[in-house]
PDB file of N, CA, C and O in Angstrom:
ATOM      1  N   MET A   1     189.197 -81.156  27.948  1.00  0.00           N
ATOM      2  CA  MET A   1     189.462 -79.992  28.762  1.00  0.00           C
ATOM      3  C   MET A   1     189.071 -78.710  28.027  1.00  0.00           C
ATOM      4  O   MET A   1     188.599 -77.762  28.654  1.00  0.00           O
ATOM      5  N   ALA A   2     189.260 -78.668  26.701  1.00  0.00           N
ATOM      6  CA  ALA A   2     188.928 -77.482  25.917  1.00  0.00           C
ATOM      7  C   ALA A   2     187.416 -77.249  25.906  1.00  0.00           C
ATOM      8  O   ALA A   2     186.954 -76.109  25.941  1.00  0.00           O
ATOM      9  N   PHE A   3     186.653 -78.345  25.858  1.00  0.00           N
ATOM     10  CA  PHE A   3     185.196 -78.212  25.871  1.00  0.00           C
ATOM     11  C   PHE A   3     184.722 -77.627  27.200  1.00  0.00           C
ATOM     12  O   PHE A   3     183.836 -76.772  27.222  1.00  0.00           O
ATOM     13  N   PHE A   4     185.305 -78.081  28.299  1.00  0.00           N
ATOM     14  CA  PHE A   4     184.955 -77.555  29.621  1.00  0.00           C
ATOM     15  C   PHE A   4     185.296 -76.058  29.717  1.00  0.00           C
ATOM     16  O   PHE A   4     184.534 -75.271  30.279  1.00  0.00           O
ATOM     17  N   LYS A   5     186.456 -75.684  29.154  1.00  0.00           N
ATOM     18  CA  LYS A   5     186.874 -74.287  29.147  1.00  0.00           C
ATOM     19  C   LYS A   5     185.896 -73.446  28.330  1.00  0.00           C
ATOM     20  O   LYS A   5     185.529 -72.346  28.745  1.00  0.00           O
ATOM     21  N   PHE A   6     185.470 -73.957  27.168  1.00  0.00           N
ATOM     22  CA  PHE A   6     184.501 -73.256  26.316  1.00  0.00           C
ATOM     23  C   PHE A   6     183.177 -73.059  27.057  1.00  0.00           C
ATOM     24  O   PHE A   6     182.613 -71.966  27.042  1.00  0.00           O
ATOM     25  N   ILE A   7     182.685 -74.111  27.701  1.00  0.00           N
ATOM     26  CA  ILE A   7     181.418 -74.020  28.445  1.00  0.00           C
ATOM     27  C   ILE A   7     181.547 -73.000  29.568  1.00  0.00           C
ATOM     28  O   ILE A   7     180.630 -72.207  29.783  1.00  0.00           O
ATOM     29  N   LEU A   8     182.654 -73.002  30.282  1.00  0.00           N
ATOM     30  CA  LEU A   8     182.873 -72.064  31.381  1.00  0.00           C
ATOM     31  C   LEU A   8     182.893 -70.617  30.867  1.00  0.00           C
ATOM     32  O   LEU A   8     182.302 -69.734  31.488  1.00  0.00           O
ATOM     33  N   ILE A   9     183.562 -70.375  29.751  1.00  0.00           N
ATOM     34  CA  ILE A   9     183.617 -69.027  29.172  1.00  0.00           C
ATOM     35  C   ILE A   9     182.238 -68.615  28.665  1.00  0.00           C
ATOM     36  O   ILE A   9     181.830 -67.472  28.867  1.00  0.00           O
ATOM     37  N   ALA A  10     181.518 -69.515  28.017  1.00  0.00           N
ATOM     38  CA  ALA A  10     180.180 -69.198  27.494  1.00  0.00           C
ATOM     39  C   ALA A  10     179.229 -68.834  28.628  1.00  0.00           C
ATOM     40  O   ALA A  10     178.468 -67.874  28.510  1.00  0.00           O
ATOM     41  N   VAL A  11     179.264 -69.577  29.706  1.00  0.00           N
ATOM     42  CA  VAL A  11     178.400 -69.281  30.854  1.00  0.00           C
ATOM     43  C   VAL A  11     178.800 -67.941  31.470  1.00  0.00           C
ATOM     44  O   VAL A  11     177.937 -67.155  31.861  1.00  0.00           O
ATOM     45  N   GLY A  12     180.090 -67.679  31.558  1.00  0.00           N
ATOM     46  CA  GLY A  12     180.574 -66.403  32.098  1.00  0.00           C
ATOM     47  C   GLY A  12     180.127 -65.227  31.243  1.00  0.00           C
ATOM     48  O   GLY A  12     179.691 -64.204  31.770  1.00  0.00           O
ATOM     49  N   VAL A  13     180.232 -65.367  29.937  1.00  0.00           N
ATOM     50  CA  VAL A  13     179.784 -64.300  29.033  1.00  0.00           C
ATOM     51  C   VAL A  13     178.284 -64.112  29.148  1.00  0.00           C
ATOM     52  O   VAL A  13     177.803 -62.979  29.145  1.00  0.00           O
ATOM     53  N   TYR A  14     177.542 -65.193  29.247  1.00  0.00           N
ATOM     54  CA  TYR A  14     176.082 -65.106  29.388  1.00  0.00           C
ATOM     55  C   TYR A  14     175.701 -64.304  30.627  1.00  0.00           C
ATOM     56  O   TYR A  14     174.873 -63.396  30.551  1.00  0.00           O
ATOM     57  N   TYR A  15     176.302 -64.636  31.765  1.00  0.00           N
ATOM     58  CA  TYR A  15     175.964 -63.931  33.002  1.00  0.00           C
ATOM     59  C   TYR A  15     176.462 -62.481  32.979  1.00  0.00           C
ATOM     60  O   TYR A  15     175.822 -61.598  33.550  1.00  0.00           O
ATOM     61  N   LEU A  16     177.588 -62.236  32.330  1.00  0.00           N
ATOM     62  CA  LEU A  16     178.095 -60.868  32.205  1.00  0.00           C
ATOM     63  C   LEU A  16     177.144 -60.016  31.364  1.00  0.00           C
ATOM     64  O   LEU A  16     176.828 -58.889  31.743  1.00  0.00           O
ATOM     65  N   LEU A  17     176.685 -60.541  30.228  1.00  0.00           N
ATOM     66  CA  LEU A  17     175.724 -59.823  29.394  1.00  0.00           C
ATOM     67  C   LEU A  17     174.408 -59.613  30.133  1.00  0.00           C
ATOM     68  O   LEU A  17     173.795 -58.550  30.027  1.00  0.00           O
ATOM     69  N   LYS A  18     173.982 -60.608  30.867  1.00  0.00           N
ATOM     70  CA  LYS A  18     172.748 -60.497  31.645  1.00  0.00           C
ATOM     71  C   LYS A  18     172.858 -59.375  32.674  1.00  0.00           C
ATOM     72  O   LYS A  18     171.909 -58.615  32.868  1.00  0.00           O
ATOM     73  N   LEU A  19     173.992 -59.269  33.320  1.00  0.00           N
ATOM     74  CA  LEU A  19     174.229 -58.220  34.313  1.00  0.00           C
ATOM     75  C   LEU A  19     174.262 -56.845  33.655  1.00  0.00           C
ATOM     76  O   LEU A  19     173.676 -55.895  34.175  1.00  0.00           O
ATOM     77  N   ILE A  20     174.939 -56.733  32.521  1.00  0.00           N
ATOM     78  CA  ILE A  20     175.023 -55.448  31.811  1.00  0.00           C
ATOM     79  C   ILE A  20     173.644 -55.012  31.336  1.00  0.00           C
ATOM     80  O   ILE A  20     173.290 -53.840  31.467  1.00  0.00           O
ATOM     81  N   ILE A  21     172.872 -55.922  30.794  1.00  0.00           N
ATOM     82  CA  ILE A  21     171.526 -55.583  30.313  1.00  0.00           C
ATOM     83  C   ILE A  21     170.644 -55.154  31.472  1.00  0.00           C
ATOM     84  O   ILE A  21     169.872 -54.205  31.329  1.00  0.00           O
ATOM     85  N   ARG A  22     170.733 -55.815  32.605  1.00  0.00           N
ATOM     86  CA  ARG A  22     169.942 -55.414  33.775  1.00  0.00           C
ATOM     87  C   ARG A  22     170.327 -54.021  34.254  1.00  0.00           C
ATOM     88  O   ARG A  22     169.477 -53.286  34.756  1.00  0.00           O
ATOM     89  N   ALA A  23     171.587 -53.649  34.108  1.00  0.00           N
ATOM     90  CA  ALA A  23     172.041 -52.333  34.543  1.00  0.00           C
ATOM     91  C   ALA A  23     171.627 -51.256  33.542  1.00  0.00           C
ATOM     92  O   ALA A  23     171.307 -50.137  33.944  1.00  0.00           O
ATOM     93  N   MET A  24     171.629 -51.572  32.257  1.00  0.00           N
ATOM     94  CA  MET A  24     171.363 -50.573  31.217  1.00  0.00           C
ATOM     95  C   MET A  24     169.877 -50.398  30.921  1.00  0.00           C
ATOM     96  O   MET A  24     169.475 -49.316  30.492  1.00  0.00           O
ATOM     97  N   PHE A  25     169.058 -51.403  31.129  1.00  0.00           N
ATOM     98  CA  PHE A  25     167.649 -51.352  30.754  1.00  0.00           C
ATOM     99  C   PHE A  25     166.893 -50.203  31.424  1.00  0.00           C
ATOM    100  O   PHE A  25     166.185 -49.475  30.728  1.00  0.00           O
ATOM    101  N   PRO A  26     167.009 -50.004  32.736  1.00  0.00           N
ATOM    102  CA  PRO A  26     166.291 -48.874  33.347  1.00  0.00           C
ATOM    103  C   PRO A  26     166.730 -47.525  32.783  1.00  0.00           C
ATOM    104  O   PRO A  26     165.908 -46.622  32.623  1.00  0.00           O
ATOM    105  N   PHE A  27     168.016 -47.385  32.484  1.00  0.00           N
ATOM    106  CA  PHE A  27     168.525 -46.149  31.902  1.00  0.00           C
ATOM    107  C   PHE A  27     167.901 -45.901  30.525  1.00  0.00           C
ATOM    108  O   PHE A  27     167.478 -44.783  30.228  1.00  0.00           O
ATOM    109  N   LEU A  28     167.844 -46.930  29.695  1.00  0.00           N
ATOM    110  CA  LEU A  28     167.284 -46.780  28.355  1.00  0.00           C
ATOM    111  C   LEU A  28     165.789 -46.484  28.402  1.00  0.00           C
ATOM    112  O   LEU A  28     165.291 -45.679  27.615  1.00  0.00           O
ATOM    113  N   VAL A  29     165.076 -47.124  29.313  1.00  0.00           N
ATOM    114  CA  VAL A  29     163.643 -46.877  29.461  1.00  0.00           C
ATOM    115  C   VAL A  29     163.402 -45.449  29.923  1.00  0.00           C
ATOM    116  O   VAL A  29     162.508 -44.774  29.412  1.00  0.00           O
ATOM    117  N   GLN A  30     164.187 -44.984  30.880  1.00  0.00           N
ATOM    118  CA  GLN A  30     164.032 -43.615  31.384  1.00  0.00           C
ATOM    119  C   GLN A  30     164.333 -42.596  30.289  1.00  0.00           C
ATOM    120  O   GLN A  30     163.632 -41.591  30.169  1.00  0.00           O
ATOM    121  N   LYS A  31     165.360 -42.846  29.498  1.00  0.00           N
ATOM    122  CA  LYS A  31     165.720 -41.930  28.410  1.00  0.00           C
ATOM    123  C   LYS A  31     164.604 -41.882  27.365  1.00  0.00           C
ATOM    124  O   LYS A  31     164.263 -40.802  26.881  1.00  0.00           O
ATOM    125  N   THR A  32     164.039 -43.017  27.017  1.00  0.00           N
ATOM    126  CA  THR A  32     162.934 -43.066  26.059  1.00  0.00           C
ATOM    127  C   THR A  32     161.704 -42.360  26.617  1.00  0.00           C
ATOM    128  O   THR A  32     161.021 -41.636  25.892  1.00  0.00           O
ATOM    129  N   PHE A  33     161.420 -42.564  27.891  1.00  0.00           N
ATOM    130  CA  PHE A  33     160.282 -41.908  28.524  1.00  0.00           C
ATOM    131  C   PHE A  33     160.458 -40.393  28.521  1.00  0.00           C
ATOM    132  O   PHE A  33     159.503 -39.658  28.269  1.00  0.00           O
ATOM    133  N   ASP A  34     161.673 -39.923  28.798  1.00  0.00           N
ATOM    134  CA  ASP A  34     161.942 -38.483  28.797  1.00  0.00           C
ATOM    135  C   ASP A  34     161.730 -37.884  27.404  1.00  0.00           C
ATOM    136  O   ASP A  34     161.163 -36.798  27.277  1.00  0.00           O
ATOM    137  N   LYS A  35     162.179 -38.580  26.369  1.00  0.00           N
ATOM    138  CA  LYS A  35     161.984 -38.091  25.002  1.00  0.00           C
ATOM    139  C   LYS A  35     160.498 -38.011  24.656  1.00  0.00           C
ATOM    140  O   LYS A  35     160.050 -37.042  24.043  1.00  0.00           O
ATOM    141  N   MET A  36     159.742 -39.026  25.047  1.00  0.00           N
ATOM    142  CA  MET A  36     158.304 -39.026  24.768  1.00  0.00           C
ATOM    143  C   MET A  36     157.617 -37.886  25.511  1.00  0.00           C
ATOM    144  O   MET A  36     156.721 -37.241  24.966  1.00  0.00           O
ATOM    145  N   GLN A  37     158.030 -37.635  26.746  1.00  0.00           N
ATOM    146  CA  GLN A  37     157.417 -36.564  27.528  1.00  0.00           C
ATOM    147  C   GLN A  37     157.757 -35.197  26.944  1.00  0.00           C
ATOM    148  O   GLN A  37     156.901 -34.313  26.916  1.00  0.00           O
ATOM    149  N   GLN A  38     158.982 -35.010  26.479  1.00  0.00           N
ATOM    150  CA  GLN A  38     159.355 -33.746  25.852  1.00  0.00           C
ATOM    151  C   GLN A  38     158.547 -33.511  24.578  1.00  0.00           C
ATOM    152  O   GLN A  38     158.106 -32.392  24.319  1.00  0.00           O
ATOM    153  N   GLU A  39     158.354 -34.557  23.790  1.00  0.00           N
ATOM    154  CA  GLU A  39     157.561 -34.435  22.561  1.00  0.00           C
ATOM    155  C   GLU A  39     156.109 -34.098  22.889  1.00  0.00           C
ATOM    156  O   GLU A  39     155.496 -33.273  22.211  1.00  0.00           O
ATOM    157  N   ALA A  40     155.560 -34.724  23.914  1.00  0.00           N
ATOM    158  CA  ALA A  40     154.177 -34.435  24.313  1.00  0.00           C
ATOM    159  C   ALA A  40     154.054 -32.997  24.807  1.00  0.00           C
ATOM    160  O   ALA A  40     153.075 -32.318  24.497  1.00  0.00           O
ATOM    161  N   ASN A  41     155.031 -32.531  25.567  1.00  0.00           N
ATOM    162  CA  ASN A  41     155.006 -31.144  26.044  1.00  0.00           C
ATOM    163  C   ASN A  41     155.109 -30.162  24.880  1.00  0.00           C
ATOM    164  O   ASN A  41     154.432 -29.133  24.871  1.00  0.00           O
ATOM    165  N   ARG A  42     155.951 -30.478  23.905  1.00  0.00           N
ATOM    166  CA  ARG A  42     156.088 -29.608  22.736  1.00  0.00           C
ATOM    167  C   ARG A  42     154.780 -29.530  21.959  1.00  0.00           C
ATOM    168  O   ARG A  42     154.376 -28.449  21.530  1.00  0.00           O
ATOM    169  N   GLN A  43     154.121 -30.661  21.776  1.00  0.00           N
ATOM    170  CA  GLN A  43     152.847 -30.667  21.064  1.00  0.00           C
ATOM    171  C   GLN A  43     151.780 -29.925  21.857  1.00  0.00           C
ATOM    172  O   GLN A  43     150.934 -29.248  21.272  1.00  0.00           O
ATOM    173  N   GLN A  44     151.809 -30.043  23.170  1.00  0.00           N
ATOM    174  CA  GLN A  44     150.849 -29.342  24.018  1.00  0.00           C
ATOM    175  C   GLN A  44     151.036 -27.841  23.898  1.00  0.00           C
ATOM    176  O   GLN A  44     150.054 -27.101  23.848  1.00  0.00           O
ATOM    177  N   GLN A  45     152.279 -27.375  23.851  1.00  0.00           N
ATOM    178  CA  GLN A  45     152.549 -25.950  23.730  1.00  0.00           C
ATOM    179  C   GLN A  45     152.111 -25.421  22.372  1.00  0.00           C
ATOM    180  O   GLN A  45     151.647 -24.285  22.271  1.00  0.00           O
ATOM    181  N   GLU A  46     152.253 -26.230  21.330  1.00  0.00           N
ATOM    182  CA  GLU A  46     151.815 -25.800  20.002  1.00  0.00           C
ATOM    183  C   GLU A  46     150.299 -25.656  19.938  1.00  0.00           C
ATOM    184  O   GLU A  46     149.787 -24.787  19.232  1.00  0.00           O
ATOM    185  N   GLN A  47     149.580 -26.499  20.668  1.00  0.00           N
ATOM    186  CA  GLN A  47     148.121 -26.471  20.621  1.00  0.00           C
ATOM    187  C   GLN A  47     147.543 -25.332  21.445  1.00  0.00           C
ATOM    188  O   GLN A  47     146.419 -24.898  21.194  1.00  0.00           O
ATOM    189  N   GLU A  48     148.294 -24.840  22.427  1.00  0.00           N
ATOM    190  CA  GLU A  48     147.803 -23.766  23.278  1.00  0.00           C
ATOM    191  C   GLU A  48     148.060 -22.420  22.610  1.00  0.00           C
ATOM    192  O   GLU A  48     149.052 -21.755  22.909  1.00  0.00           O
ATOM    193  N   LYS A  49     147.187 -22.027  21.727  1.00  0.00           N
ATOM    194  CA  LYS A  49     147.301 -20.746  21.038  1.00  0.00           C
ATOM    195  C   LYS A  49     146.112 -19.887  21.415  1.00  0.00           C
ATOM    196  O   LYS A  49     145.021 -20.385  21.690  1.00  0.00           O
ATOM    197  N   LYS A  50     146.346 -18.598  21.421  1.00  0.00           N
ATOM    198  CA  LYS A  50     145.270 -17.672  21.758  1.00  0.00           C
ATOM    199  C   LYS A  50     144.289 -17.594  20.598  1.00  0.00           C
ATOM    200  O   LYS A  50     144.639 -17.854  19.447  1.00  0.00           O
ATOM    201  N   GLU A  51     143.062 -17.233  20.922  1.00  0.00           N
ATOM    202  CA  GLU A  51     142.027 -17.116  19.916  1.00  0.00           C
ATOM    203  C   GLU A  51     142.394 -16.010  18.942  1.00  0.00           C
ATOM    204  O   GLU A  51     142.756 -14.907  19.351  1.00  0.00           O
ATOM    205  N   GLY A  52     142.300 -16.305  17.656  1.00  0.00           N
ATOM    206  CA  GLY A  52     142.613 -15.330  16.614  1.00  0.00           C
ATOM    207  C   GLY A  52     144.073 -15.325  16.204  1.00  0.00           C
ATOM    208  O   GLY A  52     144.440 -14.616  15.267  1.00  0.00           O
ATOM    209  N   GLU A  53     144.914 -16.093  16.877  1.00  0.00           N
ATOM    210  CA  GLU A  53     146.334 -16.132  16.532  1.00  0.00           C
ATOM    211  C   GLU A  53     146.529 -16.994  15.289  1.00  0.00           C
ATOM    212  O   GLU A  53     145.943 -18.071  15.169  1.00  0.00           O
ATOM    213  N   VAL A  54     147.346 -16.517  14.379  1.00  0.00           N
ATOM    214  CA  VAL A  54     147.587 -17.222  13.129  1.00  0.00           C
ATOM    215  C   VAL A  54     149.045 -17.660  13.093  1.00  0.00           C
ATOM    216  O   VAL A  54     149.943 -16.884  13.417  1.00  0.00           O
ATOM    217  N   SER A  55     149.273 -18.907  12.698  1.00  0.00           N
ATOM    218  CA  SER A  55     150.643 -19.394  12.550  1.00  0.00           C
ATOM    219  C   SER A  55     150.793 -20.007  11.167  1.00  0.00           C
ATOM    220  O   SER A  55     149.875 -20.641  10.646  1.00  0.00           O
ATOM    221  N   ILE A  56     151.965 -19.808  10.587  1.00  0.00           N
ATOM    222  CA  ILE A  56     152.250 -20.323   9.242  1.00  0.00           C
ATOM    223  C   ILE A  56     153.401 -21.306   9.344  1.00  0.00           C
ATOM    224  O   ILE A  56     154.455 -20.993   9.898  1.00  0.00           O
ATOM    225  N   ASP A  57     153.191 -22.485   8.810  1.00  0.00           N
ATOM    226  CA  ASP A  57     154.221 -23.507   8.812  1.00  0.00           C
ATOM    227  C   ASP A  57     155.127 -23.268   7.608  1.00  0.00           C
ATOM    228  O   ASP A  57     154.690 -23.377   6.463  1.00  0.00           O
ATOM    229  N   LYS A  58     156.381 -22.943   7.871  1.00  0.00           N
ATOM    230  CA  LYS A  58     157.326 -22.622   6.798  1.00  0.00           C
ATOM    231  C   LYS A  58     157.828 -23.875   6.077  1.00  0.00           C
ATOM    232  O   LYS A  58     158.215 -23.793   4.911  1.00  0.00           O
ATOM    233  N   ASN A  59     157.829 -25.003   6.730  1.00  0.00           N
ATOM    234  CA  ASN A  59     158.320 -26.246   6.141  1.00  0.00           C
ATOM    235  C   ASN A  59     157.143 -27.145   5.801  1.00  0.00           C
ATOM    236  O   ASN A  59     156.645 -27.849   6.679  1.00  0.00           O
ATOM    237  N   PRO A  60     156.686 -27.144   4.567  1.00  0.00           N
ATOM    238  CA  PRO A  60     155.554 -28.014   4.229  1.00  0.00           C
ATOM    239  C   PRO A  60     155.960 -29.481   4.321  1.00  0.00           C
ATOM    240  O   PRO A  60     157.046 -29.869   3.890  1.00  0.00           O
ATOM    241  N   THR A  61     155.077 -30.279   4.884  1.00  0.00           N
ATOM    242  CA  THR A  61     155.371 -31.701   5.035  1.00  0.00           C
ATOM    243  C   THR A  61     155.026 -32.488   3.778  1.00  0.00           C
ATOM    244  O   THR A  61     155.563 -33.575   3.566  1.00  0.00           O
ATOM    245  N   ASN A  62     154.140 -31.957   2.943  1.00  0.00           N
ATOM    246  CA  ASN A  62     153.730 -32.650   1.726  1.00  0.00           C
ATOM    247  C   ASN A  62     154.531 -32.098   0.562  1.00  0.00           C
ATOM    248  O   ASN A  62     154.207 -31.035   0.033  1.00  0.00           O
ATOM    249  N   LYS A  63     155.570 -32.806   0.159  1.00  0.00           N
ATOM    250  CA  LYS A  63     156.410 -32.377  -0.955  1.00  0.00           C
ATOM    251  C   LYS A  63     156.134 -33.287  -2.146  1.00  0.00           C
ATOM    252  O   LYS A  63     156.933 -34.170  -2.459  1.00  0.00           O
ATOM    253  N   SER A  64     155.026 -33.071  -2.793  1.00  0.00           N
ATOM    254  CA  SER A  64     154.688 -33.902  -3.932  1.00  0.00           C
ATOM    255  C   SER A  64     155.126 -33.212  -5.211  1.00  0.00           C
ATOM    256  O   SER A  64     155.258 -31.989  -5.256  1.00  0.00           O
ATOM    257  N   ASN A  65     155.346 -33.989  -6.228  1.00  0.00           N
ATOM    258  CA  ASN A  65     155.766 -33.462  -7.521  1.00  0.00           C
ATOM    259  C   ASN A  65     154.537 -32.895  -8.235  1.00  0.00           C
ATOM    260  O   ASN A  65     153.589 -33.639  -8.488  1.00  0.00           O
ATOM    261  N   PRO A  66     154.524 -31.583  -8.571  1.00  0.00           N
ATOM    262  CA  PRO A  66     153.343 -31.009  -9.212  1.00  0.00           C
ATOM    263  C   PRO A  66     153.126 -31.534 -10.632  1.00  0.00           C
ATOM    264  O   PRO A  66     152.006 -31.468 -11.138  1.00  0.00           O
ATOM    265  N   LYS A  67     154.165 -32.052 -11.285  1.00  0.00           N
ATOM    266  CA  LYS A  67     154.017 -32.578 -12.647  1.00  0.00           C
ATOM    267  C   LYS A  67     153.380 -33.966 -12.655  1.00  0.00           C
ATOM    268  O   LYS A  67     152.798 -34.376 -13.659  1.00  0.00           O
ATOM    269  N   LYS A  68     153.486 -34.673 -11.565  1.00  0.00           N
ATOM    270  CA  LYS A  68     152.941 -36.024 -11.480  1.00  0.00           C
ATOM    271  C   LYS A  68     151.457 -35.932 -11.141  1.00  0.00           C
ATOM    272  O   LYS A  68     151.075 -35.355 -10.122  1.00  0.00           O
ATOM    273  N   LYS A  69     150.637 -36.501 -11.998  1.00  0.00           N
ATOM    274  CA  LYS A  69     149.195 -36.473 -11.765  1.00  0.00           C
ATOM    275  C   LYS A  69     148.701 -37.886 -11.499  1.00  0.00           C
ATOM    276  O   LYS A  69     149.119 -38.841 -12.153  1.00  0.00           O
ATOM    277  N   ASP A  70     147.819 -37.998 -10.544  1.00  0.00           N
ATOM    278  CA  ASP A  70     147.222 -39.284 -10.226  1.00  0.00           C
ATOM    279  C   ASP A  70     145.908 -39.383 -11.002  1.00  0.00           C
ATOM    280  O   ASP A  70     144.893 -38.819 -10.595  1.00  0.00           O
ATOM    281  N   VAL A  71     145.940 -40.101 -12.115  1.00  0.00           N
ATOM    282  CA  VAL A  71     144.754 -40.189 -12.959  1.00  0.00           C
ATOM    283  C   VAL A  71     144.023 -41.507 -12.784  1.00  0.00           C
ATOM    284  O   VAL A  71     142.990 -41.717 -13.421  1.00  0.00           O
ATOM    285  N   GLY A  72     144.516 -42.389 -11.956  1.00  0.00           N
ATOM    286  CA  GLY A  72     143.822 -43.647 -11.723  1.00  0.00           C
ATOM    287  C   GLY A  72     144.718 -44.838 -12.002  1.00  0.00           C
ATOM    288  O   GLY A  72     145.908 -44.687 -12.278  1.00  0.00           O
ATOM    289  N   ASP A  73     144.138 -46.012 -11.929  1.00  0.00           N
ATOM    290  CA  ASP A  73     144.881 -47.237 -12.139  1.00  0.00           C
ATOM    291  C   ASP A  73     144.848 -47.623 -13.613  1.00  0.00           C
ATOM    292  O   ASP A  73     143.844 -47.413 -14.293  1.00  0.00           O
ATOM    293  N   TYR A  74     145.942 -48.184 -14.101  1.00  0.00           N
ATOM    294  CA  TYR A  74     146.013 -48.674 -15.463  1.00  0.00           C
ATOM    295  C   TYR A  74     145.746 -50.169 -15.440  1.00  0.00           C
ATOM    296  O   TYR A  74     146.400 -50.915 -14.711  1.00  0.00           O
ATOM    297  N   VAL A  75     144.796 -50.594 -16.232  1.00  0.00           N
ATOM    298  CA  VAL A  75     144.453 -52.003 -16.305  1.00  0.00           C
ATOM    299  C   VAL A  75     144.825 -52.518 -17.695  1.00  0.00           C
ATOM    300  O   VAL A  75     144.306 -52.033 -18.699  1.00  0.00           O
ATOM    301  N   ASP A  76     145.708 -53.484 -17.749  1.00  0.00           N
ATOM    302  CA  ASP A  76     146.128 -54.080 -18.995  1.00  0.00           C
ATOM    303  C   ASP A  76     145.147 -55.191 -19.369  1.00  0.00           C
ATOM    304  O   ASP A  76     144.812 -56.027 -18.531  1.00  0.00           O
ATOM    305  N   PHE A  77     144.694 -55.205 -20.599  1.00  0.00           N
ATOM    306  CA  PHE A  77     143.746 -56.219 -21.016  1.00  0.00           C
ATOM    307  C   PHE A  77     144.029 -56.643 -22.441  1.00  0.00           C
ATOM    308  O   PHE A  77     144.722 -55.947 -23.184  1.00  0.00           O
ATOM    309  N   GLU A  78     143.491 -57.786 -22.817  1.00  0.00           N
ATOM    310  CA  GLU A  78     143.632 -58.289 -24.185  1.00  0.00           C
ATOM    311  C   GLU A  78     142.243 -58.490 -24.766  1.00  0.00           C
ATOM    312  O   GLU A  78     141.311 -58.901 -24.073  1.00  0.00           O
ATOM    313  N   GLU A  79     142.127 -58.192 -26.045  1.00  0.00           N
ATOM    314  CA  GLU A  79     140.847 -58.412 -26.695  1.00  0.00           C
ATOM    315  C   GLU A  79     140.726 -59.879 -27.081  1.00  0.00           C
ATOM    316  O   GLU A  79     141.689 -60.496 -27.537  1.00  0.00           O
ATOM    317  N   VAL A  80     139.535 -60.427 -26.893  1.00  0.00           N
ATOM    318  CA  VAL A  80     139.305 -61.823 -27.203  1.00  0.00           C
ATOM    319  C   VAL A  80     138.418 -61.902 -28.438  1.00  0.00           C
ATOM    320  O   VAL A  80     137.333 -61.320 -28.451  1.00  0.00           O
ATOM    321  N   ASP A  81     138.866 -62.623 -29.496  1.00  0.00           N
ATOM    322  CA  ASP A  81     138.073 -62.806 -30.717  1.00  0.00           C
ATOM    323  C   ASP A  81     137.102 -63.948 -30.511  1.00  0.00           C
ATOM    324  O   ASP A  81     137.448 -64.993 -29.961  1.00  0.00           O
ATOM    325  N   GLU A  82     135.877 -63.729 -30.966  1.00  0.00           N
ATOM    326  CA  GLU A  82     134.886 -64.780 -30.831  1.00  0.00           C
ATOM    327  C   GLU A  82     134.619 -65.457 -32.147  1.00  0.00           C
ATOM    328  O   GLU A  82     133.802 -66.376 -32.214  1.00  0.00           O
TER     329      GLU A  82
END
C-alpha cells in the first residue's frame, strides 16, 4: 500500500510541476525578451550621435595592471650532453 501511495504522490507532483512550468514559461520568455529589447534600444541610442559630437567613457572597461608586462611565453628546457 505504501508503494502505491508513493507512486500516486510522485505522479501528482510530476503533473503539478508540469502545470507550474507551463504557466511560468511564457512569463519568463517575455521578461527575457523585454530585457533584450531594452538593451538593443539602449545600444541604438548610443550609436545615434550627431556628427562631430564627442563622448568620453568615464568607466574604462580594460583594467589591466600597468606593472605586469606581457613579454612572451617561457619555455623550460634542459641541455643535453653529447
